[in-house]
N, C-alpha and C positions, 0 to 999 in steps of 0.2 A: 512179278510183274507190277504188283501194287507198290513195291518198294521203288521201282524205277519211276512210276507215275508221281509218287510223293517227292522225289528228288527234282523233278521237272517243275514243280509248283513254285511260283515266285512269292517271296515273302517281303517285298518292298512296302506293301500297304501297312504292315504292322509297325514298321519304323516311323512312318508318317503319322500314324495314330498315336504312338507313344510321344512323339515330339509335340503333337497338338495338345496333348494332355499335360506334359511336363513343363513346357515353356511358359504358359500362363502362371502356373504354380510357382515356378522359379522367379519370374518377374514380380509377382506379388510379394514373395519373400524378400527380394532385394528392395522393393519399394517400402516394405515394412521396416527393414533395417535402416533405410535412409530416413524414414519418419522418426524412428527412435533417436537417431543422431540429431535431427532437427529439434526434437523436443528437449533433448539434453542441452543443446546450445541455447534455446529459448529460456530454459530454466536457469542456467547460469547467468544469462544476461539480465533476467528479471531479478535474480538474487543480488547481483552487483548494483543494479539500478536502485533497488530499494535500500540497500545498505549505504550506498553513497548519499542518497537523499537524506536518510536518517542522520548520518554523520554530519553532513553540512548543516542541517537544521540544529543539531545539538551544539555545534561549534558557535553558531551565530545567535542562538537563543539567549545567550547572556546579555546581549544588547537590549532585548525586550524586557528581560528581568530587571535590569538596571533602571530602565525607563519606568517600568511598573512600580518599582520601589519608590522612586521620586514622586510619581503620581499618587501613590498610596499615602505617602507622608503628607503631601499637600492636601489630599482629600480628608485624611484623618484630622488634620489641623482645622480644616474648614468645618467639618461636622462638629468638632469639639467647640469651636467658636459659636456656632449656631446653638448648641446645647447650653453653653454658658449664658448667652444673651437671653435665651428663652427662660432659663432658670432665674436670671436677675429680674426679668419682667414678672415672673410668677411669685417672687418673694421666696421666703425660706419655708417652703412646704415640702415635707419629707416624701409624701406620696408623689407629688409632681416631679421632684428630683429623681426618684426611683424610676418613674415612667420615662423621663427624659434620658436617663442613663441607658435604660433598656433600648429605647428607640435609637439612640446614637450607636450602640453596639450592633443592633440589627441593621441599621443603615450602612455601617461600614462593611458588613458582610454581604450586603446586597449589591454593592458596587463591584462589577466584574473586573477580574484581573485581565491584563493584556493577553496572557496565555489562554484564558477562557474565551476571550473575544476571538482570538485567532482560531481556536478549536471550533467555535460555533460558526464562524462566518467565512474564514479564508482557507483553512487547512486542506479541506478535501480538494478543491480546485487547484490550489497551489501545489500540493503534493502530486496530484495526478499529472499535471503539466510537466513537472520536473522529472518524475519517474518515466513518463513517456519519452521525453527528450533523451534521457540517459540510456534508456533501452534502445532507442533508435540509433544512438551513437555506437552502441555495441554490435548490433546485428543488422542495421540498415532497415529499410522498409520494403517489404514485399507482401505478397498475398498471405503467405504463411506467417511471416514475422511482423505482421502489422501491429504498430503500437496503439492503434485505435481500439483494440480489443482489451486493453488494460483498464481496470477499474480499481479504485482505492476502496478497500473493504474495512480498513481499520486505521485510525489515526489518533494521535494524542500529542499535544504541544505542552511543553513544561510550563507549570505555573508556580507562583511563589507560595501557594497554599498546599504544599505537600507533594504534588506530582513533579518530579524532576526528570522524568524519562520522556524521551521522544520515541513514539511508536509510529511506524509506517507499515501498513500491510497492503499488498496489491495482489490482484488476481488477473491472470491472463487466460483467455480462452483460445485454444488452437484447434483448427480444423484439420483432421487427418483424412485424406481421401486416398483410398486404395481401390483396386478393381473389386466391384461388388460389395464395397464396404465404405461407410463414411461415419466418422465418430468425432465428437468434440471432447477435447481433453482440457481440463482446467488445472492450472498451476497456481498455487498460492504461496507467497513468500511474505514473512513478517520480519522486520528488523527493529530491535530495541537498542537505543543508545542512551547513555546517561548524559544529561545536559550539564555543562559546566556552569555552576552557579556563582562562582567568584570567590567563595570561601572567605567571608568576612568574619 
């Protein structure tokens, strides 16, 4: 009799309960996989944007290095003329000539190169704008792929005084939103390109 009573019992409620538990877990898993794909797309786009920016700067940095060389030659000649005029005014004094020579050498070193000026004043804003534009060309602009979250974390412009590498480093902060879970993921990419210096 108990066996007949157990067979008459309905079991529809257990299927509803299982569906109520499994469907949110399955949807969370699918959203997580979608987020991983989006992160991969954002990472590739940031890498390409940073690499393209570094390549472009490396190609065209030669122009500033040529201009810098001409300015440096003119400046060196000007400083040497000042040193010679001051030496003539002081007469043939060894101590005065040594001091003037040292001041001339130090003065030439204090004059910044165009690469140093670009590094100090223009590079961060310039690189950031170019990287953001190239990133937006690759993935568009949406809430997840927003180029406004990109910041330049490292930069270097080639100079005639030793550094001939272009360095561009950018970081992008992505917001991952899943049910019951929100996380910020930071992606950082750095590109280094050798600037063409003309080979004279």
